[in-house]
Backbone as JSON Lines, residues from 0, in Angstrom:
{"i":0,"aa":"M","n":[14.53,-49.26,-43.37],"ca":[14.46,-47.86,-43.02],"c":[12.99,-47.52,-42.74]}
{"i":1,"aa":"P","n":[12.72,-46.78,-41.63],"ca":[11.32,-46.43,-41.33],"c":[10.74,-45.5,-42.39]}
{"i":2,"aa":"K","n":[9.46,-45.67,-42.62],"ca":[8.78,-44.8,-43.59],"c":[8.42,-43.48,-42.91]}
{"i":3,"aa":"I","n":[8.82,-42.38,-43.53],"ca":[8.53,-41.04,-43.01],"c":[7.14,-40.64,-43.51]}
{"i":4,"aa":"P","n":[6.28,-40.13,-42.62],"ca":[4.96,-39.67,-43.06],"c":[5.08,-38.58,-44.13]}
{"i":5,"aa":"D","n":[4.05,-38.45,-44.95],"ca":[4.1,-37.44,-46.02],"c":[4.07,-36.03,-45.43]}
{"i":6,"aa":"Q","n":[4.35,-35.05,-46.28],"ca":[4.51,-33.65,-45.88],"c":[3.33,-33.1,-45.09]}
{"i":7,"aa":"S","n":[2.13,-33.54,-45.38],"ca":[0.95,-32.97,-44.73],"c":[0.53,-33.72,-43.47]}
{"i":8,"aa":"S","n":[1.21,-34.8,-43.14],"ca":[0.83,-35.61,-41.97],"c":[1.14,-34.9,-40.67]}
{"i":9,"aa":"R","n":[0.21,-35.02,-39.74],"ca":[0.39,-34.53,-38.38],"c":[-0.1,-35.63,-37.45]}
{"i":10,"aa":"Y","n":[0.7,-35.97,-36.46],"ca":[0.33,-37.02,-35.53],"c":[0.32,-36.47,-34.11]}
{"i":11,"aa":"H","n":[-0.68,-36.85,-33.36],"ca":[-0.76,-36.48,-31.94],"c":[-0.1,-37.61,-31.16]}
{"i":12,"aa":"V","n":[0.97,-37.26,-30.46],"ca":[1.73,-38.24,-29.7],"c":[1.81,-37.75,-28.26]}
{"i":13,"aa":"A","n":[1.12,-38.42,-27.38],"ca":[1.16,-38.12,-25.94],"c":[0.91,-36.64,-25.65]}
{"i":14,"aa":"G","n":[0.01,-36.04,-26.39],"ca":[-0.35,-34.65,-26.15],"c":[0.45,-33.64,-26.95]}
{"i":15,"aa":"D","n":[1.39,-34.1,-27.74],"ca":[2.18,-33.2,-28.59],"c":[1.85,-33.51,-30.05]}
{"i":16,"aa":"V","n":[2.07,-32.56,-30.92],"ca":[1.81,-32.75,-32.34],"c":[3.14,-32.84,-33.07]}
{"i":17,"aa":"L","n":[3.34,-33.96,-33.77],"ca":[4.55,-34.14,-34.56],"c":[4.2,-34.04,-36.04]}
{"i":18,"aa":"E","n":[5.05,-33.34,-36.76],"ca":[4.84,-33.14,-38.19],"c":[5.94,-33.83,-38.98]}
{"i":19,"aa":"H","n":[5.85,-33.74,-40.3],"ca":[6.81,-34.39,-41.19],"c":[8.25,-34.05,-40.82]}
{"i":20,"aa":"K","n":[8.53,-32.77,-40.6],"ca":[9.9,-32.34,-40.3],"c":[10.41,-32.97,-39.01]}
{"i":21,"aa":"D","n":[9.51,-33.25,-38.06],"ca":[9.91,-33.9,-36.81],"c":[10.29,-35.35,-37.06]}
{"i":22,"aa":"F","n":[9.51,-36.04,-37.88],"ca":[9.81,-37.43,-38.19],"c":[11.1,-37.56,-38.99]}
{"i":23,"aa":"E","n":[11.43,-36.55,-39.78],"ca":[12.68,-36.59,-40.53],"c":[13.9,-36.64,-39.62]}
{"i":24,"aa":"T","n":[13.77,-36.14,-38.39],"ca":[14.9,-36.17,-37.47],"c":[15.18,-37.58,-36.96]}
{"i":25,"aa":"L","n":[14.29,-38.53,-37.26],"ca":[14.49,-39.92,-36.85],"c":[15.42,-40.69,-37.79]}
{"i":26,"aa":"T","n":[15.77,-40.11,-38.91],"ca":[16.62,-40.81,-39.87],"c":[18.06,-40.33,-39.76]}
{"i":27,"aa":"H","n":[18.97,-41.24,-39.95],"ca":[20.4,-40.94,-39.91],"c":[20.76,-40.06,-41.1]}
{"i":28,"aa":"P","n":[21.56,-39.06,-40.99],"ca":[22.38,-38.64,-39.86],"c":[21.76,-37.46,-39.1]}
{"i":29,"aa":"N","n":[20.47,-37.28,-39.16],"ca":[19.82,-36.14,-38.51],"c":[19.88,-36.24,-36.99]}
{"i":30,"aa":"W","n":[19.75,-35.09,-36.35],"ca":[19.69,-35.01,-34.9],"c":[18.23,-34.99,-34.48]}
{"i":31,"aa":"L","n":[17.88,-35.74,-33.44],"ca":[16.51,-35.69,-32.93],"c":[16.2,-34.28,-32.47]}
{"i":32,"aa":"N","n":[15.02,-33.8,-32.81],"ca":[14.67,-32.45,-32.37],"c":[13.93,-32.5,-31.03]}
{"i":33,"aa":"D","n":[13.68,-31.33,-30.48],"ca":[13.06,-31.23,-29.16],"c":[11.66,-31.82,-29.13]}
{"i":34,"aa":"K","n":[10.9,-31.68,-30.2],"ca":[9.54,-32.21,-30.19],"c":[9.55,-33.73,-30.11]}
{"i":35,"aa":"V","n":[10.48,-34.38,-30.78],"ca":[10.59,-35.84,-30.71],"c":[11.03,-36.27,-29.31]}
{"i":36,"aa":"V","n":[12.02,-35.59,-28.75],"ca":[12.5,-35.9,-27.4],"c":[11.36,-35.75,-26.4]}
{"i":37,"aa":"N","n":[10.64,-34.62,-26.46],"ca":[9.53,-34.39,-25.53],"c":[8.44,-35.45,-25.68]}
{"i":38,"aa":"A","n":[8.05,-35.75,-26.91],"ca":[6.98,-36.72,-27.15],"c":[7.37,-38.1,-26.65]}
{"i":39,"aa":"Y","n":[8.6,-38.51,-26.89],"ca":[9.03,-39.83,-26.45],"c":[9.04,-39.93,-24.93]}
{"i":40,"aa":"L","n":[9.56,-38.91,-24.26],"ca":[9.55,-38.94,-22.79],"c":[8.13,-38.95,-22.25]}
{"i":41,"aa":"L","n":[7.21,-38.25,-22.92],"ca":[5.81,-38.29,-22.5],"c":[5.21,-39.68,-22.68]}
{"i":42,"aa":"L","n":[5.57,-40.36,-23.75],"ca":[5.1,-41.73,-23.94],"c":[5.62,-42.64,-22.83]}
{"i":43,"aa":"L","n":[6.89,-42.5,-22.5],"ca":[7.45,-43.3,-21.41],"c":[6.78,-42.97,-20.08]}
{"i":44,"aa":"R","n":[6.52,-41.68,-19.86],"ca":[5.82,-41.27,-18.64],"c":[4.46,-41.93,-18.56]}
{"i":45,"aa":"N","n":[3.72,-41.89,-19.65],"ca":[2.38,-42.49,-19.66],"c":[2.46,-43.98,-19.35]}
{"i":46,"aa":"Q","n":[3.4,-44.66,-19.95],"ca":[3.54,-46.09,-19.73],"c":[3.89,-46.39,-18.27]}
{"i":47,"aa":"A","n":[4.84,-45.64,-17.72],"ca":[5.26,-45.86,-16.33],"c":[4.13,-45.55,-15.36]}
{"i":48,"aa":"N","n":[3.4,-44.48,-15.61],"ca":[2.33,-44.1,-14.69],"c":[1.16,-45.08,-14.76]}
{"i":49,"aa":"I","n":[0.89,-45.64,-15.93],"ca":[-0.17,-46.65,-16.04],"c":[0.25,-47.93,-15.34]}
{"i":50,"aa":"Q","n":[1.52,-48.32,-15.5],"ca":[2.01,-49.54,-14.89],"c":[2.34,-49.35,-13.42]}
{"i":51,"aa":"D","n":[2.21,-48.12,-12.92],"ca":[2.51,-47.78,-11.54],"c":[3.95,-48.11,-11.16]}
{"i":52,"aa":"D","n":[4.87,-47.93,-12.12],"ca":[6.3,-48.09,-11.85],"c":[6.85,-46.91,-11.07]}
{"i":53,"aa":"G","n":[6.07,-45.94,-10.87],"ca":[6.49,-44.72,-10.21],"c":[5.8,-43.59,-10.92]}
{"i":54,"aa":"H","n":[5.41,-42.62,-10.18],"ca":[4.71,-41.5,-10.8],"c":[5.72,-40.48,-11.28]}
{"i":55,"aa":"I","n":[5.63,-40.19,-12.56],"ca":[6.62,-39.36,-13.23],"c":[5.93,-38.17,-13.87]}
{"i":56,"aa":"Y","n":[6.57,-37.01,-13.74],"ca":[6.1,-35.83,-14.44],"c":[7.24,-35.36,-15.34]}
{"i":57,"aa":"V","n":[6.93,-35.11,-16.6],"ca":[7.92,-34.64,-17.57],"c":[7.59,-33.21,-17.94]}
{"i":58,"aa":"M","n":[8.56,-32.33,-17.72],"ca":[8.44,-30.96,-18.21],"c":[9.1,-30.92,-19.58]}
{"i":59,"aa":"P","n":[8.54,-30.18,-20.52],"ca":[9.13,-30.13,-21.86],"c":[10.47,-29.4,-21.87]}
{"i":60,"aa":"S","n":[11.25,-29.68,-22.88],"ca":[12.57,-29.06,-23.02],"c":[12.5,-27.56,-23.18]}
{"i":61,"aa":"Y","n":[11.3,-27.04,-23.4],"ca":[11.13,-25.58,-23.55],"c":[11.28,-24.87,-22.2]}
{"i":62,"aa":"V","n":[11.06,-25.58,-21.1],"ca":[11.12,-24.95,-19.78],"c":[12.53,-24.45,-19.46]}
{"i":63,"aa":"P","n":[13.59,-25.26,-19.6],"ca":[14.93,-24.73,-19.3],"c":[15.32,-23.54,-20.18]}
{"i":64,"aa":"V","n":[14.79,-23.49,-21.39],"ca":[15.07,-22.34,-22.26],"c":[14.52,-21.07,-21.62]}
{"i":65,"aa":"Q","n":[13.42,-21.19,-20.89],"ca":[12.77,-20.04,-20.27],"c":[13.4,-19.64,-18.94]}
{"i":66,"aa":"W","n":[14.26,-20.48,-18.36],"ca":[14.82,-20.19,-17.05],"c":[15.57,-18.86,-17.0]}
{"i":67,"aa":"S","n":[16.12,-18.43,-18.1],"ca":[16.83,-17.14,-18.1],"c":[15.9,-15.99,-18.47]}
{"i":68,"aa":"S","n":[14.63,-16.29,-18.68],"ca":[13.64,-15.26,-19.03],"c":[13.23,-14.48,-17.8]}
{"i":69,"aa":"S","n":[12.75,-13.28,-18.02],"ca":[12.28,-12.47,-16.89],"c":[10.83,-12.79,-16.55]}
{"i":70,"aa":"N","n":[10.13,-13.52,-17.4],"ca":[8.73,-13.86,-17.13],"c":[8.54,-15.37,-17.15]}
{"i":71,"aa":"L","n":[8.7,-15.97,-15.99],"ca":[8.53,-17.42,-15.89],"c":[7.11,-17.83,-15.49]}
{"i":72,"aa":"Q","n":[6.25,-16.88,-15.2],"ca":[4.9,-17.2,-14.73],"c":[4.17,-18.22,-15.61]}
{"i":73,"aa":"P","n":[4.2,-18.08,-16.95],"ca":[3.48,-19.07,-17.76],"c":[4.09,-20.47,-17.7]}
{"i":74,"aa":"W","n":[5.32,-20.59,-17.19],"ca":[6.04,-21.86,-17.2],"c":[6.15,-22.48,-15.81]}
{"i":75,"aa":"L","n":[5.37,-22.03,-14.86],"ca":[5.48,-22.54,-13.48],"c":[4.6,-23.75,-13.2]}
{"i":76,"aa":"F","n":[3.72,-24.1,-14.13],"ca":[2.85,-25.26,-13.96],"c":[2.11,-25.18,-12.61]}
{"i":77,"aa":"H","n":[1.42,-24.08,-12.42],"ca":[0.73,-23.79,-11.16],"c":[-0.21,-24.9,-10.71]}
{"i":78,"aa":"K","n":[-0.89,-25.55,-11.63],"ca":[-1.91,-26.54,-11.26],"c":[-1.34,-27.93,-11.0]}
{"i":79,"aa":"V","n":[-0.07,-28.14,-11.3],"ca":[0.55,-29.45,-11.12],"c":[1.08,-29.55,-9.7]}
{"i":80,"aa":"K","n":[0.7,-30.59,-9.01],"ca":[1.18,-30.86,-7.65],"c":[2.42,-31.75,-7.74]}
{"i":81,"aa":"L","n":[3.57,-31.12,-7.88],"ca":[4.8,-31.88,-8.11],"c":[5.16,-32.78,-6.93]}
{"i":82,"aa":"H","n":[4.74,-32.43,-5.73],"ca":[5.07,-33.26,-4.58],"c":[4.44,-34.65,-4.67]}
{"i":83,"aa":"M","n":[3.48,-34.84,-5.55],"ca":[2.81,-36.13,-5.69],"c":[3.58,-37.08,-6.62]}
{"i":84,"aa":"F","n":[4.64,-36.61,-7.24],"ca":[5.39,-37.43,-8.19],"c":[6.68,-37.92,-7.56]}
{"i":85,"aa":"Q","n":[7.1,-39.12,-7.97],"ca":[8.39,-39.64,-7.51],"c":[9.53,-38.99,-8.29]}
{"i":86,"aa":"W","n":[9.3,-38.72,-9.56],"ca":[10.34,-38.17,-10.4],"c":[9.82,-37.04,-11.25]}
{"i":87,"aa":"L","n":[10.64,-36.03,-11.38],"ca":[10.41,-34.92,-12.31],"c":[11.56,-34.99,-13.31]}
{"i":88,"aa":"L","n":[11.23,-35.11,-14.59],"ca":[12.24,-35.22,-15.64],"c":[12.17,-34.0,-16.55]}
{"i":89,"aa":"I","n":[13.35,-33.46,-16.86],"ca":[13.42,-32.3,-17.76],"c":[14.58,-32.52,-18.73]}
{"i":90,"aa":"P","n":[14.28,-32.75,-20.02],"ca":[15.37,-32.82,-20.99],"c":[15.9,-31.42,-21.27]}
{"i":91,"aa":"I","n":[17.22,-31.31,-21.36],"ca":[17.86,-30.01,-21.57],"c":[18.8,-30.1,-22.77]}
{"i":92,"aa":"N","n":[18.61,-29.18,-23.69],"ca":[19.52,-29.07,-24.83],"c":[20.6,-28.07,-24.48]}
{"i":93,"aa":"V","n":[21.83,-28.55,-24.39],"ca":[22.97,-27.72,-24.0],"c":[23.6,-27.13,-25.26]}
{"i":94,"aa":"D","n":[23.52,-25.82,-25.39],"ca":[24.17,-25.09,-26.48],"c":[23.81,-25.62,-27.87]}
{"i":95,"aa":"N","n":[22.6,-26.12,-28.03],"ca":[22.13,-26.66,-29.31],"c":[23.02,-27.75,-29.89]}
{"i":96,"aa":"S","n":[23.76,-28.44,-29.01],"ca":[24.65,-29.47,-29.53],"c":[24.7,-30.74,-28.69]}
{"i":97,"aa":"H","n":[24.03,-30.75,-27.54],"ca":[24.13,-31.9,-26.64],"c":[22.88,-31.94,-25.75]}
{"i":98,"aa":"W","n":[22.4,-33.15,-25.48],"ca":[21.24,-33.33,-24.6],"c":[21.67,-33.94,-23.28]}
{"i":99,"aa":"I","n":[21.11,-33.42,-22.18],"ca":[21.26,-34.0,-20.85],"c":[19.86,-34.14,-20.27]}
{"i":100,"aa":"L","n":[19.75,-34.88,-19.19],"ca":[18.45,-35.07,-18.55],"c":[18.55,-34.7,-17.08]}
{"i":101,"aa":"L","n":[17.72,-33.75,-16.66],"ca":[17.63,-33.38,-15.25],"c":[16.58,-34.27,-14.62]}
{"i":102,"aa":"C","n":[16.95,-34.91,-13.51],"ca":[16.05,-35.81,-12.78],"c":[15.94,-35.3,-11.36]}
{"i":103,"aa":"A","n":[14.75,-34.97,-10.94],"ca":[14.54,-34.48,-9.58],"c":[13.6,-35.41,-8.85]}
{"i":104,"aa":"N","n":[13.89,-35.63,-7.58],"ca":[13.05,-36.44,-6.72],"c":[12.38,-35.48,-5.72]}
{"i":105,"aa":"P","n":[11.11,-35.11,-5.96],"ca":[10.46,-34.13,-5.09],"c":[10.36,-34.56,-3.62]}
{"i":106,"aa":"A","n":[10.17,-35.85,-3.36],"ca":[10.05,-36.31,-1.97],"c":[11.35,-36.08,-1.19]}
{"i":107,"aa":"K","n":[12.46,-36.34,-1.83],"ca":[13.77,-36.18,-1.19],"c":[14.37,-34.79,-1.42]}
{"i":108,"aa":"K","n":[13.76,-34.05,-2.38],"ca":[14.28,-32.75,-2.79],"c":[15.74,-32.86,-3.23]}
{"i":109,"aa":"T","n":[15.96,-33.89,-4.08],"ca":[17.28,-34.08,-4.68],"c":[17.15,-33.9,-6.19]}
{"i":110,"aa":"V","n":[18.27,-33.53,-6.8],"ca":[18.28,-33.3,-8.24],"c":[19.6,-33.85,-8.79]}
{"i":111,"aa":"S","n":[19.5,-34.48,-9.96],"ca":[20.67,-35.03,-10.64],"c":[20.65,-34.61,-12.1]}
{"i":112,"aa":"L","n":[21.83,-34.5,-12.66],"ca":[21.97,-34.27,-14.1],"c":[22.61,-35.51,-14.7]}
{"i":113,"aa":"L","n":[21.91,-36.13,-15.63],"ca":[22.46,-37.29,-16.32],"c":[23.05,-36.8,-17.64]}
{"i":114,"aa":"D","n":[24.35,-37.01,-17.78],"ca":[25.07,-36.54,-18.96],"c":[25.93,-37.68,-19.47]}
{"i":115,"aa":"S","n":[25.71,-38.07,-20.7],"ca":[26.43,-39.21,-21.28],"c":[27.86,-38.87,-21.71]}
{"i":116,"aa":"L","n":[28.23,-37.59,-21.66],"ca":[29.6,-37.17,-21.96],"c":[30.24,-36.67,-20.66]}
{"i":117,"aa":"P","n":[31.17,-37.42,-20.11],"ca":[31.77,-37.01,-18.83],"c":[32.64,-35.77,-18.99]}
{"i":118,"aa":"G","n":[32.79,-35.07,-17.88],"ca":[33.71,-33.95,-17.85],"c":[33.12,-32.6,-18.24]}
{"i":119,"aa":"R","n":[31.85,-32.56,-18.56],"ca":[31.22,-31.29,-18.93],"c":[30.73,-30.6,-17.65]}
{"i":120,"aa":"D","n":[30.86,-29.3,-17.6],"ca":[30.35,-28.55,-16.45],"c":[28.93,-28.06,-16.77]}
{"i":121,"aa":"N","n":[27.95,-28.75,-16.23],"ca":[26.55,-28.38,-16.42],"c":[25.93,-27.83,-15.14]}
{"i":122,"aa":"S","n":[26.77,-27.39,-14.22],"ca":[26.28,-26.93,-12.92],"c":[25.33,-25.74,-13.05]}
{"i":123,"aa":"R","n":[25.44,-24.97,-14.12],"ca":[24.54,-23.83,-14.29],"c":[23.09,-24.29,-14.36]}
{"i":124,"aa":"Y","n":[22.85,-25.5,-14.88],"ca":[21.48,-25.99,-14.98],"c":[20.93,-26.39,-13.61]}
{"i":125,"aa":"L","n":[21.79,-26.87,-12.72],"ca":[21.35,-27.15,-11.35],"c":[20.95,-25.86,-10.66]}
{"i":126,"aa":"E","n":[21.77,-24.82,-10.81],"ca":[21.46,-23.54,-10.18],"c":[20.2,-22.92,-10.78]}
{"i":127,"aa":"Q","n":[20.05,-22.98,-12.09],"ca":[18.85,-22.45,-12.73],"c":[17.61,-23.21,-12.28]}
{"i":128,"aa":"F","n":[17.72,-24.53,-12.14],"ca":[16.6,-25.34,-11.65],"c":[16.22,-24.92,-10.23]}
{"i":129,"aa":"R","n":[17.22,-24.75,-9.37],"ca":[16.94,-24.34,-7.99],"c":[16.22,-22.99,-7.94]}
{"i":130,"aa":"K","n":[16.69,-22.04,-8.73],"ca":[16.05,-20.72,-8.76],"c":[14.62,-20.84,-9.29]}
{"i":131,"aa":"Y","n":[14.44,-21.65,-10.32],"ca":[13.11,-21.89,-10.88],"c":[12.18,-22.49,-9.82]}
{"i":132,"aa":"M","n":[12.68,-23.47,-9.08],"ca":[11.85,-24.12,-8.07],"c":[11.56,-23.16,-6.91]}
{"i":133,"aa":"D","n":[12.49,-22.27,-6.57],"ca":[12.23,-21.25,-5.55],"c":[11.1,-20.33,-6.0]}
{"i":134,"aa":"L","n":[11.17,-19.87,-7.24],"ca":[10.13,-19.0,-7.78],"c":[8.79,-19.74,-7.83]}
{"i":135,"aa":"R","n":[8.83,-20.99,-8.25],"ca":[7.61,-21.8,-8.32],"c":[7.04,-22.0,-6.91]}
{"i":136,"aa":"S","n":[7.91,-22.22,-5.95],"ca":[7.46,-22.4,-4.57],"c":[6.77,-21.14,-4.04]}
{"i":137,"aa":"E","n":[7.31,-19.97,-4.37],"ca":[6.68,-18.71,-3.96],"c":[5.28,-18.58,-4.57]}
{"i":138,"aa":"A","n":[5.12,-19.05,-5.8],"ca":[3.84,-18.92,-6.49],"c":[2.83,-19.98,-6.08]}
{"i":139,"aa":"T","n":[3.31,-21.18,-5.7],"ca":[2.39,-22.3,-5.43],"c":[2.37,-22.73,-3.96]}
{"i":140,"aa":"G","n":[3.38,-22.32,-3.2],"ca":[3.48,-22.76,-1.81],"c":[3.96,-24.2,-1.68]}
{"i":141,"aa":"E","n":[4.47,-24.76,-2.74],"ca":[4.85,-26.17,-2.77],"c":[6.36,-26.34,-2.94]}
{"i":142,"aa":"L","n":[6.92,-27.29,-2.21],"ca":[8.32,-27.7,-2.33],"c":[9.31,-26.58,-2.04]}
{"i":143,"aa":"A","n":[9.05,-25.84,-0.99],"ca":[9.98,-24.78,-0.57],"c":[11.23,-25.41,0.04]}
{"i":144,"aa":"G","n":[12.33,-24.72,-0.06],"ca":[13.58,-25.17,0.54],"c":[14.62,-25.54,-0.49]}
{"i":145,"aa":"H","n":[15.76,-25.95,0.01],"ca":[16.93,-26.21,-0.84],"c":[16.89,-27.6,-1.47]}
{"i":146,"aa":"W","n":[17.22,-27.66,-2.73],"ca":[17.34,-28.92,-3.46],"c":[18.8,-29.32,-3.46]}
{"i":147,"aa":"M","n":[19.09,-30.53,-2.98],"ca":[20.46,-31.03,-2.92],"c":[20.78,-31.83,-4.17]}
{"i":148,"aa":"E","n":[22.02,-31.71,-4.62],"ca":[22.45,-32.51,-5.77],"c":[22.67,-33.95,-5.32]}
{"i":149,"aa":"D","n":[22.16,-34.88,-6.09],"ca":[22.33,-36.31,-5.84],"c":[23.26,-36.86,-6.91]}
{"i":150,"aa":"R","n":[24.43,-37.28,-6.51],"ca":[25.41,-37.79,-7.48],"c":[25.33,-39.31,-7.62]}
{"i":151,"aa":"Q","n":[24.36,-39.95,-6.97],"ca":[24.24,-41.4,-7.08],"c":[23.69,-41.82,-8.43]}
{"i":152,"aa":"L","n":[22.81,-41.01,-9.02],"ca":[22.31,-41.34,-10.35],"c":[23.4,-41.01,-11.36]}
{"i":153,"aa":"Q","n":[23.75,-41.95,-12.18],"ca":[24.8,-41.76,-13.17],"c":[24.3,-42.17,-14.54]}
{"i":154,"aa":"S","n":[24.71,-41.45,-15.54],"ca":[24.38,-41.78,-16.92],"c":[25.35,-42.82,-17.46]}
{"i":155,"aa":"A","n":[24.86,-43.66,-18.35],"ca":[25.76,-44.48,-19.14],"c":[26.58,-43.54,-20.01]}
{"i":156,"aa":"R","n":[27.71,-43.98,-20.48],"ca":[28.6,-43.12,-21.27],"c":[28.49,-43.44,-22.75]}
{"i":157,"aa":"Q","n":[28.36,-42.41,-23.55],"ca":[28.35,-42.61,-24.99],"c":[29.79,-42.7,-25.49]}
{"i":158,"aa":"T","n":[29.97,-43.43,-26.58],"ca":[31.32,-43.61,-27.11],"c":[31.51,-42.88,-28.44]}
{"i":159,"aa":"D","n":[30.5,-42.13,-28.84],"ca":[30.61,-41.36,-30.08],"c":[30.16,-39.93,-29.8]}
{"i":160,"aa":"G","n":[30.1,-39.11,-30.81],"ca":[29.73,-37.72,-30.63],"c":[28.31,-37.4,-31.02]}
{"i":161,"aa":"V","n":[27.47,-38.41,-31.28],"ca":[26.14,-38.11,-31.8],"c":[24.99,-38.79,-31.08]}
{"i":162,"aa":"S","n":[25.24,-39.64,-30.13],"ca":[24.14,-40.43,-29.56],"c":[23.58,-39.9,-28.24]}
{"i":163,"aa":"C","n":[23.9,-38.67,-27.85],"ca":[23.42,-38.15,-26.57],"c":[21.89,-38.13,-26.5]}
{"i":164,"aa":"R","n":[21.23,-37.86,-27.62],"ca":[19.76,-37.83,-27.62],"c":[19.21,-39.18,-27.24]}
{"i":165,"aa":"A","n":[19.8,-40.22,-27.8],"ca":[19.34,-41.57,-27.46],"c":[19.58,-41.86,-25.99]}
{"i":166,"aa":"F","n":[20.69,-41.4,-25.44],"ca":[20.96,-41.62,-24.02],"c":[19.92,-40.92,-23.15]}
{"i":167,"aa":"V","n":[19.54,-39.71,-23.51],"ca":[18.51,-39.0,-22.75],"c":[17.21,-39.8,-22.77]}
{"i":168,"aa":"L","n":[16.89,-40.38,-23.9],"ca":[15.64,-41.14,-24.02],"c":[15.71,-42.49,-23.33]}
{"i":169,"aa":"L","n":[16.89,-43.05,-23.23],"ca":[17.02,-44.39,-22.65],"c":[17.4,-44.36,-21.18]}
{"i":170,"aa":"E","n":[17.68,-43.21,-20.62],"ca":[18.06,-43.09,-19.21],"c":[16.84,-43.2,-18.31]}
{"i":171,"aa":"Y","n":[15.94,-44.04,-18.67],"ca":[14.64,-44.02,-18.06],"c":[14.45,-44.99,-16.92]}
{"i":172,"aa":"K","n":[15.3,-45.93,-16.72],"ca":[15.12,-46.91,-15.66],"c":[15.66,-46.34,-14.36]}
{"i":173,"aa":"W","n":[14.75,-45.83,-13.54],"ca":[15.14,-45.14,-12.31],"c":[15.13,-46.09,-11.14]}
{"i":174,"aa":"P","n":[15.97,-45.85,-10.18],"ca":[15.9,-46.65,-8.96],"c":[14.58,-46.37,-8.25]}
{"i":175,"aa":"T","n":[14.1,-47.33,-7.52],"ca":[12.86,-47.11,-6.78],"c":[13.14,-46.2,-5.6]}
{"i":176,"aa":"V","n":[12.16,-45.44,-5.25],"ca":[12.3,-44.51,-4.12],"c":[11.87,-45.26,-2.86]}
{"i":177,"aa":"P","n":[12.77,-45.38,-1.88],"ca":[12.4,-46.11,-0.65],"c":[11.29,-45.42,0.12]}
């Protein structure tokens, strides 16, 4: 069993700060929290970008929470040139009970939702993403136009009711962009 850091420990992981309570989510039967999911995806991003496997930008899971907010200005990432990345990844917590991963290809202007539980209707997240990108485009002048859904990217399927977080973290091997 992994050793959990003591109560006062704080670790900087890929630009995020993880505390004792975050590490506790790594032990069974706890659910991984958003800070662990975000930090892990940032670590994978760093590794992929260093190895030049493709340039990836990860938005934190806090961004989709803000999509229904009336003030998205602080969450538009004005200084980030998204068109320079092959993939934009956004982990999404659905109803505080399930994780999915939004994958967007800025060059092709396609977007996919990877969901390890088939049959769920997550189309609202595609629409919210499109509206967010329209607003971001108005503010930055970048990536204007319609984003098409790409159904070619598919998630592996989980066989239990608790491993969706792991699927979001492991859905990382992307096809190369031609």
